[in-house]
ROLUM-738307 format. One record per atom (N, C-alpha, C): atom name; x, y, z. Coordinates in pm, whole numbers, plus 50000, padded with zeros to 5 digits. Layout:
+-------+-------+-------+-------+
| atome |     u |     v |     w |
+-------+-------+-------+-------+
|    CA |     X |     Y |     Z |
...
+-------+-------+-------+-------+
***
This chain:
+-------+-------+-------+-------+
| atome |     u |     v |     w |
+-------+-------+-------+-------+
|     N | 58531 | 14269 | 73984 |
|    CA | 58513 | 14394 | 73912 |
|     C | 58618 | 14408 | 73803 |
|     N | 58742 | 14379 | 73835 |
|    CA | 58849 | 14385 | 73737 |
|     C | 58826 | 14284 | 73626 |
|     N | 58773 | 14166 | 73665 |
|    CA | 58746 | 14062 | 73566 |
|     C | 58639 | 14107 | 73468 |
|     N | 58535 | 14176 | 73517 |
|    CA | 58429 | 14225 | 73430 |
|     C | 58481 | 14333 | 73336 |
|     N | 58570 | 14418 | 73386 |
|    CA | 58630 | 14519 | 73300 |
|     C | 58711 | 14454 | 73189 |
|     N | 58782 | 14347 | 73227 |
|    CA | 58862 | 14274 | 73128 |
|     C | 58772 | 14213 | 73021 |
|     N | 58659 | 14155 | 73064 |
|    CA | 58565 | 14095 | 72969 |
|     C | 58506 | 14201 | 72876 |
|     N | 58473 | 14318 | 72933 |
|    CA | 58419 | 14426 | 72849 |
|     C | 58522 | 14476 | 72749 |
|     N | 58647 | 14486 | 72795 |
|    CA | 58754 | 14528 | 72704 |
|     C | 58775 | 14426 | 72594 |
|     N | 58769 | 14298 | 72631 |
|    CA | 58784 | 14190 | 72533 |
|     C | 58670 | 14194 | 72431 |
|     N | 58550 | 14222 | 72481 |
|    CA | 58435 | 14233 | 72391 |
|     C | 58450 | 14349 | 72294 |
|     N | 58499 | 14461 | 72343 |
|    CA | 58521 | 14578 | 72256 |
|     C | 58626 | 14547 | 72150 |
|     N | 58733 | 14477 | 72193 |
|    CA | 58839 | 14441 | 72098 |
|     C | 58785 | 14344 | 71993 |
|     N | 58706 | 14247 | 72036 |
|    CA | 58649 | 14150 | 71942 |
|     C | 58562 | 14220 | 71839 |
|     N | 58478 | 14312 | 71886 |
|    CA | 58391 | 14386 | 71793 |
|     C | 58474 | 14468 | 71694 |
|     N | 58578 | 14533 | 71745 |
|    CA | 58662 | 14617 | 71659 |
|     C | 58728 | 14534 | 71549 |
|     N | 58784 | 14420 | 71588 |
|    CA | 58853 | 14335 | 71491 |
|     C | 58755 | 14277 | 71390 |
|     N | 58640 | 14228 | 71437 |
|    CA | 58543 | 14168 | 71346 |
|     C | 58482 | 14272 | 71253 |
|     N | 58470 | 14395 | 71300 |
|    CA | 58414 | 14501 | 71214 |
|     C | 58505 | 14530 | 71094 |
|     N | 58633 | 14496 | 71109 |
|    CA | 58723 | 14515 | 70996 |
|     C | 58680 | 14433 | 70874 |
|     N | 58614 | 14319 | 70898 |
|    CA | 58568 | 14234 | 70788 |
|     C | 58463 | 14306 | 70703 |
|     N | 58393 | 14400 | 70763 |
|    CA | 58294 | 14479 | 70690 |
|     C | 58357 | 14605 | 70632 |
|     N | 58429 | 14677 | 70716 |
|    CA | 58475 | 14810 | 70676 |
|     C | 58601 | 14808 | 70589 |
|     N | 58680 | 14700 | 70595 |
|    CA | 58797 | 14697 | 70506 |
|     C | 58755 | 14689 | 70359 |
|     N | 58666 | 14594 | 70322 |
|    CA | 58624 | 14592 | 70181 |
|     C | 58556 | 14721 | 70137 |
|     N | 58477 | 14782 | 70227 |
|    CA | 58410 | 14909 | 70193 |
|     C | 58513 | 15017 | 70164 |
|     N | 58612 | 15028 | 70254 |
|    CA | 58716 | 15130 | 70237 |
|     C | 58798 | 15104 | 70112 |
|     N | 58831 | 14978 | 70088 |
|    CA | 58911 | 14944 | 69969 |
|     C | 58834 | 14977 | 69842 |
|     N | 58707 | 14942 | 69836 |
|    CA | 58627 | 14968 | 69717 |
|     C | 58614 | 15117 | 69690 |
|     N | 58586 | 15193 | 69795 |
|    CA | 58570 | 15337 | 69778 |
|     C | 58702 | 15402 | 69736 |
|     N | 58813 | 15351 | 69787 |
|    CA | 58943 | 15407 | 69750 |
|     C | 58981 | 15371 | 69607 |
|     N | 58949 | 15249 | 69565 |
|    CA | 58979 | 15208 | 69428 |
|     C | 58896 | 15283 | 69326 |
|     N | 58769 | 15305 | 69357 |
|    CA | 58680 | 15367 | 69260 |
|     C | 58689 | 15519 | 69257 |
|     N | 58727 | 15581 | 69370 |
|    CA | 58739 | 15727 | 69373 |
|     C | 58841 | 15769 | 69478 |
|     N | 58968 | 15752 | 69448 |
|    CA | 59072 | 15782 | 69548 |
|     C | 59073 | 15928 | 69589 |
|     N | 59048 | 16019 | 69495 |
|    CA | 59052 | 16161 | 69529 |
|     C | 58941 | 16197 | 69627 |
|     N | 58824 | 16137 | 69609 |
|    CA | 58713 | 16162 | 69702 |
|     C | 58747 | 16111 | 69842 |
|     N | 58815 | 15998 | 69849 |
|    CA | 58854 | 15944 | 69980 |
|     C | 58959 | 16031 | 70046 |
|     N | 59046 | 16090 | 69968 |
|    CA | 59148 | 16178 | 70025 |
|     C | 59084 | 16308 | 70076 |
|     N | 58983 | 16357 | 70004 |
|    CA | 58908 | 16473 | 70053 |
|     C | 58829 | 16436 | 70178 |
|     N | 58773 | 16316 | 70177 |
|    CA | 58697 | 16266 | 70292 |
|     C | 58786 | 16260 | 70417 |
|     N | 58910 | 16218 | 70400 |
|    CA | 59003 | 16212 | 70512 |
|     C | 59026 | 16352 | 70571 |
|     N | 59045 | 16449 | 70484 |
|    CA | 59064 | 16587 | 70531 |
|     C | 58944 | 16635 | 70610 |
|     N | 58824 | 16602 | 70562 |
|    CA | 58700 | 16645 | 70629 |
|     C | 58683 | 16578 | 70764 |
|     N | 58710 | 16447 | 70768 |
|    CA | 58690 | 16371 | 70892 |
|     C | 58781 | 16418 | 71004 |
|     N | 58900 | 16461 | 70972 |
|    CA | 58992 | 16509 | 71075 |
|     C | 58944 | 16637 | 71141 |
|     N | 58848 | 16704 | 71077 |
|    CA | 58791 | 16823 | 71137 |
|     C | 58679 | 16793 | 71235 |
|     N | 58633 | 16667 | 71239 |
|    CA | 58526 | 16627 | 71331 |
|     C | 58583 | 16597 | 71469 |
|     N | 58492 | 16578 | 71564 |
|    CA | 58532 | 16531 | 71696 |
|     C | 58594 | 16393 | 71681 |
|     N | 58691 | 16361 | 71767 |
|    CA | 58766 | 16236 | 71753 |
|     C | 58675 | 16114 | 71752 |
|     N | 58570 | 16114 | 71836 |
|    CA | 58483 | 15997 | 71844 |
|     C | 58393 | 15982 | 71720 |
|     N | 58383 | 16088 | 71640 |
|    CA | 58299 | 16084 | 71520 |
|     C | 58379 | 16062 | 71393 |
|     N | 58510 | 16055 | 71403 |
|    CA | 58593 | 16044 | 71283 |
|     C | 58591 | 15903 | 71225 |
|     N | 58581 | 15895 | 71092 |
|    CA | 58591 | 15769 | 71017 |
|     C | 58496 | 15662 | 71072 |
|     N | 58370 | 15701 | 71095 |
|    CA | 58275 | 15607 | 71154 |
|     C | 58214 | 15511 | 71051 |
|     N | 58232 | 15540 | 70921 |
|    CA | 58178 | 15450 | 70819 |
|     C | 58288 | 15389 | 70731 |
|     N | 58414 | 15409 | 70769 |
|    CA | 58527 | 15347 | 70700 |
|     C | 58635 | 15318 | 70805 |
|     N | 58743 | 15258 | 70760 |
|    CA | 58861 | 15245 | 70845 |
|     C | 58940 | 15375 | 70839 |
|     N | 59004 | 15412 | 70951 |
|    CA | 59087 | 15531 | 70943 |
|     C | 59210 | 15501 | 70856 |
|     N | 59267 | 15601 | 70791 |
|    CA | 59371 | 15576 | 70689 |
|     C | 59492 | 15497 | 70737 |
|     N | 59555 | 15529 | 70852 |
|    CA | 59671 | 15448 | 70893 |
|     C | 59635 | 15302 | 70917 |
|     N | 59518 | 15276 | 70978 |
|    CA | 59476 | 15138 | 71000 |
|     C | 59451 | 15068 | 70868 |
|     N | 59393 | 15138 | 70773 |
|    CA | 59370 | 15082 | 70640 |
|     C | 59501 | 15040 | 70575 |
|     N | 59604 | 15121 | 70590 |
|    CA | 59736 | 15088 | 70536 |
|     C | 59796 | 14967 | 70608 |
|     N | 59784 | 14963 | 70740 |
|    CA | 59837 | 14851 | 70817 |
|     C | 59770 | 14721 | 70775 |
|     N | 59637 | 14721 | 70764 |
|    CA | 59566 | 14598 | 70727 |
|     C | 59596 | 14557 | 70583 |
|     N | 59617 | 14653 | 70496 |
|    CA | 59654 | 14621 | 70358 |
|     C | 59790 | 14551 | 70353 |
|     N | 59883 | 14599 | 70433 |
|    CA | 60015 | 14535 | 70439 |
|     C | 60007 | 14398 | 70505 |
|     N | 59919 | 14384 | 70603 |
|    CA | 59898 | 14253 | 70666 |
|     C | 59842 | 14154 | 70564 |
|     N | 59748 | 14201 | 70483 |
|    CA | 59692 | 14116 | 70379 |
|     C | 59797 | 14081 | 70275 |
|     N | 59882 | 14177 | 70241 |
|    CA | 59992 | 14152 | 70149 |
|     C | 60084 | 14042 | 70201 |
|     N | 60112 | 14050 | 70330 |
|    CA | 60199 | 13949 | 70391 |
|     C | 60133 | 13812 | 70389 |
|     N | 60001 | 13808 | 70411 |
|    CA | 59929 | 13681 | 70407 |
|     C | 59933 | 13622 | 70266 |
|     N | 59919 | 13707 | 70164 |
|    CA | 59927 | 13661 | 70025 |
|     C | 60067 | 13607 | 69996 |
|     N | 60168 | 13675 | 70048 |
|    CA | 60306 | 13633 | 70028 |
|     C | 60330 | 13495 | 70087 |
|     N | 60277 | 13472 | 70206 |
|    CA | 60292 | 13342 | 70271 |
|     C | 60217 | 13235 | 70193 |
|     N | 60096 | 13267 | 70147 |
|    CA | 60015 | 13170 | 70074 |
|     C | 60078 | 13129 | 69941 |
|     N | 60137 | 13226 | 69871 |
|    CA | 60195 | 13197 | 69740 |
|     C | 60339 | 13150 | 69750 |
|     N | 60408 | 13197 | 69853 |
|    CA | 60550 | 13162 | 69867 |
|     C | 60571 | 13023 | 69922 |
|     N | 60486 | 12986 | 70016 |
|    CA | 60493 | 12851 | 70072 |
|     C | 60616 | 12824 | 70156 |
|     N | 60682 | 12928 | 70204 |
|    CA | 60802 | 12908 | 70285 |
|     C | 60835 | 13032 | 70364 |
|     N | 60953 | 13029 | 70425 |
|    CA | 60998 | 13143 | 70505 |
|     C | 61045 | 13255 | 70415 |
|     N | 61003 | 13377 | 70447 |
|    CA | 61047 | 13492 | 70371 |
|     C | 61199 | 13502 | 70376 |
|     N | 61265 | 13534 | 70262 |
|    CA | 61412 | 13542 | 70260 |
|     C | 61470 | 13639 | 70362 |
|     N | 61398 | 13748 | 70391 |
|    CA | 61449 | 13845 | 70488 |
|     C | 61451 | 13784 | 70627 |
|     N | 61348 | 13705 | 70661 |
|    CA | 61345 | 13639 | 70791 |
|     C | 61455 | 13534 | 70800 |
|     N | 61474 | 13463 | 70688 |
|    CA | 61576 | 13356 | 70688 |
|     C | 61717 | 13412 | 70698 |
|     N | 61736 | 13534 | 70647 |
|    CA | 61869 | 13593 | 70648 |
|     C | 61901 | 13650 | 70786 |
|     N | 62018 | 13626 | 70835 |
|    CA | 62057 | 13670 | 70970 |
|     C | 62167 | 13775 | 70969 |
|     N | 62214 | 13813 | 70851 |
|    CA | 62324 | 13908 | 70844 |
|     C | 62273 | 14051 | 70852 |
|     N | 62355 | 14139 | 70907 |
|    CA | 62324 | 14281 | 70912 |
|     C | 62196 | 14311 | 70988 |
|     N | 62125 | 14416 | 70942 |
|    CA | 62002 | 14456 | 71008 |
|     C | 61890 | 14354 | 70992 |
|     N | 61903 | 14266 | 70894 |
|    CA | 61802 | 14161 | 70875 |
|     C | 61795 | 14069 | 70997 |
|     N | 61899 | 14069 | 71079 |
|    CA | 61896 | 13988 | 71200 |
|     C | 61788 | 14030 | 71297 |
|     N | 61739 | 14154 | 71283 |
|    CA | 61630 | 14201 | 71370 |
|     C | 61493 | 14156 | 71319 |
|     N | 61488 | 14110 | 71194 |
|    CA | 61361 | 14063 | 71137 |
|     C | 61355 | 13913 | 71160 |
|     N | 61293 | 13872 | 71268 |
|    CA | 61298 | 13732 | 71311 |
|     C | 61167 | 13657 | 71293 |
|     N | 61057 | 13729 | 71269 |
|    CA | 60928 | 13663 | 71255 |
|     C | 60834 | 13750 | 71172 |
|     N | 60710 | 13703 | 71156 |
|    CA | 60614 | 13775 | 71073 |
|     C | 60579 | 13912 | 71129 |
|     N | 60582 | 13924 | 71262 |
|    CA | 60548 | 14052 | 71324 |
|     C | 60651 | 14159 | 71292 |
|     N | 60778 | 14125 | 71306 |
|    CA | 60883 | 14223 | 71276 |
|     C | 60892 | 14249 | 71126 |
|     N | 60859 | 14149 | 71044 |
|    CA | 60856 | 14170 | 70899 |
|     C | 60744 | 14267 | 70862 |
|     N | 60629 | 14253 | 70927 |
|    CA | 60518 | 14345 | 70904 |
|     C | 60558 | 14486 | 70944 |
|     N | 60629 | 14499 | 71056 |
|    CA | 60676 | 14631 | 71100 |
|     C | 60768 | 14693 | 70996 |
|     N | 60856 | 14610 | 70937 |
|    CA | 60946 | 14661 | 70833 |
|     C | 60868 | 14706 | 70710 |
|     N | 60772 | 14626 | 70668 |
|    CA | 60688 | 14664 | 70554 |
|     C | 60617 | 14797 | 70582 |
|     N | 60567 | 14811 | 70704 |
|    CA | 60494 | 14932 | 70740 |
|     C | 60585 | 15054 | 70736 |
|     N | 60706 | 15040 | 70787 |
|    CA | 60801 | 15152 | 70784 |
|     C | 60834 | 15189 | 70640 |
|     N | 60861 | 15089 | 70556 |
|    CA | 60900 | 15115 | 70418 |
|     C | 60788 | 15184 | 70340 |
|     N | 60666 | 15130 | 70349 |
|    CA | 60557 | 15186 | 70270 |
|     C | 60501 | 15314 | 70329 |
|     N | 60524 | 15337 | 70459 |
|    CA | 60481 | 15464 | 70518 |
|     C | 60565 | 15580 | 70469 |
|     N | 60680 | 15549 | 70411 |
|    CA | 60763 | 15655 | 70354 |
|     C | 60690 | 15729 | 70242 |
|     N | 60606 | 15657 | 70168 |
|    CA | 60535 | 15720 | 70056 |
|     C | 60435 | 15825 | 70105 |
|     N | 60344 | 15793 | 70198 |
|    CA | 60256 | 15898 | 70250 |
|     C | 60332 | 16014 | 70313 |
|     N | 60439 | 15982 | 70385 |
|    CA | 60516 | 16087 | 70453 |
|     C | 60579 | 16183 | 70353 |
|     N | 60645 | 16129 | 70252 |
|    CA | 60717 | 16213 | 70157 |
|     C | 60622 | 16289 | 70065 |
|     N | 60513 | 16225 | 70024 |
|    CA | 60414 | 16296 | 69943 |
|     C | 60349 | 16409 | 70022 |
|     N | 60319 | 16385 | 70149 |
|    CA | 60260 | 16489 | 70233 |
|     C | 60357 | 16605 | 70251 |
|     N | 60484 | 16573 | 70274 |
|    CA | 60585 | 16677 | 70291 |
|     C | 60606 | 16756 | 70161 |
|     N | 60599 | 16686 | 70046 |
|    CA | 60613 | 16756 | 69917 |
|     C | 60502 | 16858 | 69896 |
|     N | 60380 | 16823 | 69938 |
|    CA | 60269 | 16916 | 69925 |
|     C | 60294 | 17042 | 70007 |
|     N | 60339 | 17025 | 70130 |
|    CA | 60363 | 17141 | 70215 |
|     C | 60479 | 17225 | 70163 |
|     N | 60582 | 17159 | 70112 |
|    CA | 60695 | 17234 | 70055 |
|     C | 60651 | 17312 | 69931 |
|     N | 60566 | 17249 | 69848 |
|    CA | 60518 | 17317 | 69728 |
|     C | 60431 | 17437 | 69763 |
|     N | 60363 | 17429 | 69876 |
|    CA | 60282 | 17542 | 69923 |
|     C | 60368 | 17648 | 69991 |
|     N | 60494 | 17614 | 70014 |
|    CA | 60589 | 17704 | 70080 |
|     C | 60542 | 17743 | 70220 |
|     N | 60497 | 17641 | 70293 |
|    CA | 60460 | 17662 | 70432 |
|     C | 60551 | 17577 | 70520 |
|     N | 60567 | 17619 | 70643 |
|    CA | 60651 | 17546 | 70736 |
|     C | 60590 | 17411 | 70769 |
|     N | 60672 | 17308 | 70767 |
|    CA | 60623 | 17174 | 70800 |
|     C | 60617 | 17159 | 70952 |
|     N | 60497 | 17139 | 71003 |
|    CA | 60476 | 17115 | 71145 |
|     C | 60398 | 16984 | 71161 |
|     N | 60396 | 16932 | 71281 |
|    CA | 60324 | 16807 | 71305 |
|     C | 60176 | 16822 | 71272 |
|     N | 60118 | 16936 | 71308 |
|    CA | 59976 | 16958 | 71283 |
|     C | 59945 | 16970 | 71135 |
|     N | 60029 | 17043 | 71061 |
|    CA | 60006 | 17060 | 70918 |
|     C | 60031 | 16932 | 70839 |
|     N | 60123 | 16851 | 70887 |
|    CA | 60160 | 16729 | 70815 |
|     C | 60055 | 16619 | 70829 |
|     N | 59979 | 16624 | 70938 |
|    CA | 59887 | 16514 | 70969 |
|     C | 59781 | 16495 | 70863 |
|     N | 59716 | 16602 | 70821 |
|    CA | 59605 | 16588 | 70726 |
|     C | 59650 | 16529 | 70593 |
|     N | 59754 | 16583 | 70528 |
|    CA | 59797 | 16520 | 70402 |
|     C | 59853 | 16380 | 70421 |
|     N | 59916 | 16353 | 70537 |
|    CA | 59967 | 16218 | 70561 |
|     C | 59851 | 16119 | 70568 |
|     N | 59746 | 16154 | 70641 |
|    CA | 59630 | 16065 | 70650 |
|     C | 59569 | 16042 | 70512 |
|     N | 59554 | 16151 | 70436 |
|    CA | 59498 | 16136 | 70302 |
|     C | 59584 | 16045 | 70215 |
|     N | 59715 | 16058 | 70229 |
|    CA | 59807 | 15977 | 70151 |
|     C | 59803 | 15830 | 70190 |
|     N | 59770 | 15800 | 70314 |
|    CA | 59757 | 15660 | 70355 |
|     C | 59646 | 15590 | 70276 |
|     N | 59538 | 15663 | 70247 |
|    CA | 59431 | 15606 | 70165 |
|     C | 59483 | 15573 | 70025 |
|     N | 59562 | 15662 | 69967 |
|    CA | 59614 | 15638 | 69833 |
|     C | 59717 | 15526 | 69831 |
|     N | 59797 | 15518 | 69937 |
|    CA | 59908 | 15423 | 69939 |
|     C | 59864 | 15280 | 69965 |
|     N | 59757 | 15262 | 70042 |
|    CA | 59717 | 15127 | 70083 |
|     C | 59688 | 15034 | 69965 |
|     N | 59603 | 15073 | 69867 |
|    CA | 59583 | 14984 | 69753 |
|     C | 59709 | 14963 | 69670 |
|     N | 59789 | 15068 | 69658 |
|    CA | 59917 | 15057 | 69585 |
|     C | 60005 | 14952 | 69651 |
|     N | 60018 | 14959 | 69784 |
|    CA | 60101 | 14862 | 69856 |
|     C | 60043 | 14721 | 69846 |
|     N | 59910 | 14712 | 69854 |
|    CA | 59844 | 14582 | 69847 |
|     C | 59869 | 14513 | 69714 |
|     N | 59842 | 14583 | 69604 |
|    CA | 59853 | 14520 | 69473 |
|     C | 59998 | 14506 | 69428 |
|     N | 60084 | 14598 | 69468 |
|    CA | 60225 | 14582 | 69436 |
|     C | 60282 | 14462 | 69511 |
|     N | 60246 | 14449 | 69638 |
|    CA | 60292 | 14333 | 69715 |
|     C | 60241 | 14202 | 69657 |
|     N | 60114 | 14201 | 69616 |
|    CA | 60058 | 14080 | 69555 |
|     C | 60129 | 14048 | 69424 |
|     N | 60162 | 14153 | 69348 |
|    CA | 60233 | 14133 | 69221 |
|     C | 60372 | 14074 | 69244 |
|     N | 60442 | 14123 | 69345 |
|    CA | 60575 | 14070 | 69376 |
|     C | 60565 | 13925 | 69422 |
|     N | 60462 | 13893 | 69497 |
|    CA | 60443 | 13755 | 69542 |
|     C | 60415 | 13664 | 69424 |
|     N | 60336 | 13712 | 69329 |
|    CA | 60308 | 13634 | 69209 |
|     C | 60436 | 13610 | 69129 |
|     N | 60524 | 13709 | 69130 |
|    CA | 60649 | 13695 | 69058 |
|     C | 60739 | 13585 | 69110 |
|     N | 60721 | 13548 | 69238 |
|    CA | 60802 | 13443 | 69298 |
|     C | 60725 | 13313 | 69317 |
|     N | 60598 | 13312 | 69273 |
|    CA | 60515 | 13193 | 69293 |
|     C | 60546 | 13086 | 69189 |
|     N | 60535 | 12962 | 69233 |
|    CA | 60560 | 12849 | 69142 |
|     C | 60432 | 12815 | 69067 |
|     N | 60378 | 12914 | 68997 |
|    CA | 60254 | 12898 | 68922 |
|     C | 60279 | 12943 | 68778 |
|     N | 60241 | 12863 | 68680 |
|    CA | 60261 | 12903 | 68540 |
|     C | 60193 | 13036 | 68510 |
|     N | 60260 | 13120 | 68438 |
|    CA | 60210 | 13252 | 68396 |
|     C | 60192 | 13351 | 68511 |
|     N | 60229 | 13312 | 68633 |
|    CA | 60209 | 13403 | 68746 |
|     C | 60294 | 13528 | 68733 |
|     N | 60414 | 13513 | 68679 |
|    CA | 60503 | 13629 | 68666 |
|     C | 60444 | 13732 | 68570 |
|     N | 60385 | 13686 | 68460 |
|    CA | 60324 | 13778 | 68364 |
|     C | 60206 | 13852 | 68428 |
|     N | 60125 | 13779 | 68502 |
|    CA | 60012 | 13842 | 68571 |
|     C | 60063 | 13943 | 68674 |
|     N | 60168 | 13907 | 68746 |
|    CA | 60226 | 13996 | 68845 |
|     C | 60280 | 14124 | 68783 |
|     N | 60342 | 14112 | 68666 |
|    CA | 60395 | 14230 | 68597 |
|     C | 60284 | 14325 | 68557 |
|     N | 60176 | 14270 | 68503 |
|    CA | 60062 | 14353 | 68462 |
|     C | 59999 | 14419 | 68585 |
|     N | 59985 | 14343 | 68693 |
|    CA | 59925 | 14396 | 68815 |
|     C | 60010 | 14508 | 68874 |
|     N | 60142 | 14488 | 68876 |
|    CA | 60232 | 14591 | 68929 |
|     C | 60226 | 14717 | 68845 |
|     N | 60224 | 14702 | 68713 |
|    CA | 60216 | 14817 | 68624 |
|     C | 60087 | 14894 | 68642 |
|     N | 59976 | 14821 | 68656 |
|    CA | 59847 | 14886 | 68675 |
|     C | 59841 | 14960 | 68808 |
|     N | 59896 | 14897 | 68914 |
|    CA | 59898 | 14960 | 69046 |
|     C | 59980 | 15088 | 69044 |
|     N | 60094 | 15084 | 68976 |
|    CA | 60181 | 15202 | 68969 |
|     C | 60114 | 15316 | 68892 |
|     N | 60055 | 15285 | 68777 |
|    CA | 59991 | 15388 | 68696 |
|     C | 59873 | 15451 | 68769 |
|     N | 59793 | 15367 | 68834 |
|    CA | 59677 | 15418 | 68908 |
|     C | 59722 | 15507 | 69023 |
|     N | 59829 | 15467 | 69090 |
|    CA | 59882 | 15545 | 69203 |
|     C | 59933 | 15682 | 69156 |
|     N | 60010 | 15682 | 69050 |
|    CA | 60064 | 15808 | 68999 |
|     C | 59954 | 15900 | 68945 |
|     N | 59854 | 15841 | 68884 |
|    CA | 59742 | 15922 | 68832 |
|     C | 59666 | 15988 | 68947 |
|     N | 59637 | 15909 | 69053 |
|    CA | 59566 | 15963 | 69169 |
|     C | 59647 | 16074 | 69235 |
|     N | 59777 | 16056 | 69242 |
|    CA | 59862 | 16157 | 69305 |
|     C | 59866 | 16285 | 69220 |
|     N | 59868 | 16270 | 69090 |
|    CA | 59868 | 16387 | 69003 |
|     C | 59741 | 16468 | 69022 |
|     N | 59626 | 16400 | 69029 |
|    CA | 59500 | 16469 | 69054 |
|     C | 59502 | 16538 | 69190 |
|     N | 59561 | 16473 | 69288 |
|    CA | 59566 | 16528 | 69424 |
|     C | 59650 | 16656 | 69428 |
|     N | 59767 | 16653 | 69366 |
|    CA | 59851 | 16772 | 69361 |
|     C | 59782 | 16884 | 69282 |
|     N | 59720 | 16848 | 69170 |
|    CA | 59653 | 16949 | 69088 |
|     C | 59542 | 17018 | 69166 |
|     N | 59467 | 16943 | 69245 |
|    CA | 59358 | 17002 | 69322 |
|     C | 59410 | 17086 | 69437 |
|     N | 59505 | 17032 | 69513 |
|    CA | 59550 | 17099 | 69634 |
|     C | 59640 | 17219 | 69605 |
|     N | 59712 | 17215 | 69493 |
|    CA | 59802 | 17325 | 69460 |
|     C | 59745 | 17417 | 69353 |
|     N | 59626 | 17379 | 69301 |
|    CA | 59560 | 17458 | 69197 |
|     C | 59655 | 17484 | 69080 |
|     N | 59709 | 17375 | 69029 |
|    CA | 59804 | 17387 | 68919 |
|     C | 59765 | 17292 | 68807 |
|     N | 59830 | 17306 | 68693 |
|    CA | 59800 | 17222 | 68577 |
|     C | 59840 | 17077 | 68604 |
|     N | 59784 | 16988 | 68523 |
|    CA | 59817 | 16846 | 68537 |
|     C | 59964 | 16821 | 68509 |
|     N | 60022 | 16899 | 68420 |
|    CA | 60165 | 16881 | 68387 |
|     C | 60252 | 16913 | 68508 |
|     N | 60227 | 17027 | 68571 |
|    CA | 60304 | 17064 | 68690 |
|     C | 60275 | 16967 | 68805 |
|     N | 60149 | 16926 | 68816 |
|    CA | 60114 | 16831 | 68922 |
|     C | 60185 | 16698 | 68901 |
|     N | 60197 | 16656 | 68775 |
|    CA | 60268 | 16532 | 68745 |
|     C | 60416 | 16546 | 68781 |
|     N | 60471 | 16664 | 68761 |
|    CA | 60610 | 16689 | 68800 |
|     C | 60628 | 16674 | 68950 |
|     N | 60537 | 16729 | 69029 |
|    CA | 60542 | 16713 | 69174 |
|     C | 60525 | 16567 | 69214 |
|     N | 60438 | 16497 | 69141 |
|    CA | 60417 | 16355 | 69169 |
|     C | 60544 | 16275 | 69147 |
|     N | 60609 | 16297 | 69032 |
|    CA | 60731 | 16223 | 69003 |
|     C | 60842 | 16256 | 69102 |
|     N | 60852 | 16382 | 69140 |
|    CA | 60955 | 16421 | 69236 |
|     C | 60935 | 16350 | 69369 |
|     N | 60813 | 16355 | 69419 |
|    CA | 60785 | 16290 | 69547 |
|     C | 60802 | 16138 | 69536 |
|     N | 60759 | 16082 | 69423 |
|    CA | 60768 | 15936 | 69406 |
|     C | 60913 | 15889 | 69405 |
|     N | 60999 | 15959 | 69333 |
|    CA | 61139 | 15917 | 69327 |
|     C | 61210 | 15941 | 69460 |
|     N | 61172 | 16046 | 69531 |
|    CA | 61228 | 16067 | 69665 |
|     C | 61188 | 15952 | 69757 |
|     N | 61061 | 15912 | 69750 |
|    CA | 61013 | 15802 | 69834 |
|     C | 61080 | 15671 | 69794 |
|     N | 61094 | 15648 | 69664 |
|    CA | 61159 | 15525 | 69616 |
|     C | 61305 | 15520 | 69662 |
|     N | 61372 | 15636 | 69657 |
|    CA | 61511 | 15640 | 69701 |
|     C | 61524 | 15605 | 69848 |
|     N | 61438 | 15662 | 69931 |
|    CA | 61441 | 15630 | 70075 |
|     C | 61403 | 15484 | 70098 |
|     N | 61304 | 15436 | 70022 |
|    CA | 61260 | 15296 | 70032 |
|     C | 61375 | 15202 | 70000 |
|     N | 61442 | 15225 | 69889 |
|    CA | 61551 | 15137 | 69846 |
|     C | 61669 | 15143 | 69943 |
|     N | 61698 | 15262 | 69995 |
|    CA | 61808 | 15277 | 70090 |
|     C | 61784 | 15191 | 70214 |
|     N | 61664 | 15201 | 70271 |
|    CA | 61633 | 15122 | 70389 |
|     C | 61626 | 14973 | 70356 |
|     N | 61570 | 14941 | 70241 |
|    CA | 61558 | 14800 | 70201 |
|     C | 61696 | 14737 | 70185 |
|     N | 61789 | 14810 | 70125 |
|    CA | 61925 | 14759 | 70106 |
|     C | 61993 | 14733 | 70239 |
|     N | 61969 | 14820 | 70336 |
|    CA | 62028 | 14801 | 70468 |
|     C | 61986 | 14668 | 70530 |
|     N | 61863 | 14625 | 70498 |
|    CA | 61810 | 14504 | 70560 |
|     C | 61840 | 14376 | 70480 |
|     N | 61877 | 14392 | 70354 |
|    CA | 61902 | 14272 | 70274 |
|     C | 62050 | 14256 | 70240 |
|     N | 62130 | 14362 | 70262 |
|    CA | 62273 | 14351 | 70229 |
|     C | 62342 | 14256 | 70326 |
|     N | 62434 | 14178 | 70272 |
|    CA | 62510 | 14083 | 70356 |
|     C | 62622 | 14156 | 70426 |
+-------+-------+-------+-------+
***
C-alpha cells in the first residue's frame, strides 16, 4: 500500500515537472507581451480557491524560480566552467558550494525586487504592511521580475562568454531588459496608485534603487574576500 502511494506521488511529481515544458513558455510569452495584464491576472487568481489558482499558467514564484534555473543553465553553457562564487571559499561565499546553493543565492537576490516593489506600493498607499496585504503585489511582481532576471542573467553570461561580439549582444540585451522592466513597473504604479506616469516613474526609480542597494549589499557579502 505504501509502495503504491509512493508510485502515485512519483507520477504526480513527474506530471507536474513535465507540465512545466508547456506552461513555462506560455507564461513567459504572456508576460513578455503584456506584463500588466499578467500582474492583474495574478491579483485575480489569488481571489480564487487554492486548487483553481493559476491553472493555465505557472504561479508567479515558481515562474521566477524556473527563470533563475534557466539563467543558471545558460551561465553554465556559456561559461564552460565553475562559477567564480562557487570556486571562491572566502567569507560567506564558502556556503555556496554547488549549483543548488548558487540557485538559492540567485533566488534570494532577485526576490528582493518583487519584495521591495510590493512594499513600495503599500507604503505609497499609506497602508500598514501585513503578510496578507503584501502577498498580492509580491506575486504580481514575481511575474514582472522573472523575464527581467532571465534576460539580465543571460546578458551577464554573454558578457563573460568566449564568443566574438557576445559582449555587445549582452549589453543590448541587458539594456532592453532593464528598460522593459522599468516601463512595466511604471505602468503598474500608475494603475494601482491612480497617478500620472511621471509620479509613477518616480516610485519605480525609488523602489528600483532600493532593491539594487539591497541586492549589491548582499552580493558584496558573498564575493568580498
